[in-house]
N, C-alpha and C positions, 0 to 999 in steps of 0.2 A: 504494500499499499504506500501511496505517496503522502508526503507531509505538505501542509500548505506553505506557500512562499511567504517568508517574513523578510521585510526590508525596512531599514531606517530611511526616512525621507529627509531631504534637506529643507530647511526653513529659511526664507530670506530674512535678513536682519531688519528690514523695514516692512514687516509682514502686514499686508492688507488681507485680513481674514477672509472676506468675501471673494476677492480675486483668487487667492490661493486655493480655497475650497472649490471654486468653479473650475479651475485648471485641473485639480485632482479628479473632480467628477467627470470631466470630459475624457481624461486619459484612462480612468478605471471604470467608467460606466456606473457611476454611483447615482442613486435615486433619492435617498432620504438623508436627513441630518437629525441627530439627537445630541444636544449639548446640555451640560450642567454648568451653571454659572452661580456666582454668589447670590444672585437675586432670583434664581429659579431655573426651571426646565425650559429649554428652547427647542421647538420642533421646526424643521424646514424640509423643503423639497427642491430638487433641481429640475428646472423646466426651461427648455429652449436656451440652455447654456447659462442660465442665471439661477442664483440661490434665492429662493423666496422663504422668508421666515415668518412665523406666526404673528410677530409684532407688526408686520406690514398691514395686517387686516384687523388685529385686535391691539390697539395702542396701549393698553394697560399691561400687556405681557412684556417680559424682559427682552431686551435687545441682545443680539450677538455682538459682544464687545470684548476685545482682548483683555482689558484691565479687570474684567469680572469673570472671565472664562476660566473654568477649572479643567474641564475635559469636553472633547467634542468628537463624535463619531459620525462620519459620512459613510454610507453603506449602500450596497446593491447586491444582486444575486451572486456575484463572483468575487467581490472585493470589499474591503473596509479600510478606510484611512482614519487613523485615530490621532488626535492632537491633544496634548495635555501640558499643563503648567507644572514646572519643577522649580526648585530654588535657583537653578541656573538659567531659567527661561523656558521657552517652549521646546518640546520634543514631539516628533511625529513618526509613525510607522504605518506600513502597509501590510495587510494580510490578503493573500489571494488563494483561492482554491486551485488545486491541481487536479487533473483527471485522476479518478480513483482515490481521492483523499479519504482516509478513514475518519468519520465524524459521527457525532450523535446530534440529530436535529431536535430542537425544542421550540415550542411556541409558548412564550411567557405571557401571562394575562396582565393587561395594563388597566389602570384605573379608568373608570368611565362607565356609569350606569345609565346615563341619559345625555342627549344632545341638547345643549342650551341655545346654541346659535350656529348657523352655517354662514360663513362669509368667504367669498372667493373659493379657494381650494382647501380651506381649513374648516374643521368642525371643533367648536369649543365644547368640550365634554366635562361633566361634573360627576362626582361620585358621592352619593349618600348625603347625610346631614352635615358631614365635616366641611363641606364646601370646597373640596379638593378639585381643582380645575386645571386643564391643560388643553391646548389647541393642536390637534393632530392634523397632518396634511392628507386627510381623507375626507370624502363626502359619501353620502348614501350608506351610512352605517346603520345596520338594522338592530335597533335596541328592542328588547322584549318587554313591553309594558306590564305584562303579567308576572314577570320575575324581577322584583326590585333590585336584586343583587346580581343580575346577569351582566357580565362584562364581555362584550364581543371583540374588543381590541386585542390584538396579539402582536408581539414582537418576536419575529422568527430569529433564532440564534443557532449557530453551528458551534458545537464543542468538539475540539480536535483531540484525538487520542494519541498518546505516546507511551512507550514501554521503557521501563528501566532495565538495567543489566540482567536482572533476575527474571524478566518477562512480565512483571506486574504492570498492568495497564492503569493509566491515570489520565484525567483531563488536563491537558497541557496548556490549552489556549482556547479562547472563545471569541466569536465575532458576531456582530449584528448582520442580518441578511435582508430582512424585509419587514415592513409594517403592513398588517392586513387585518381582516375581520374574520370571525369564526362563528358559525351558527351551530349551536348545540342541537343535537337530535333529542327530542323529547321521547321518553319511554312510557 
């Protein structure tokens, strides 16, 4: 079995975050962005060569800014580019699937039990009485009004397997793959 390609990426000294991410998206066919900043979670999508972030349609959501950014993942079906803050500045890496890469796929459940508002290519979703909200770059999300705790949003992840010298398998690396919805089958 093949291992995924891992590669450190160069970061320009005068980093323009949008331009750099758009270049990476074009080169590695990336579709979505998920960033964690000091002021919240930031979703985005790459469309027609440009990065659109949720704050462009919901002005109360955090902006993608270098001085608040902690970690950012731009991802697609075959690749992920991750950018993160360190004490020495930003670092970045690429993970790409190889043919016959051994992996475990997982669909992680995301917050969101109802759509509050759809604007442009984003849906503002909330979850329960806690008031937890984020705007995902999807529309036409099917929420089940009969199940108050039903969460259809899924973050697809690949977990890569490696073996130590004794042959014991472990998850060595994980990357984001897709943002999607999932309809549970009622029994």
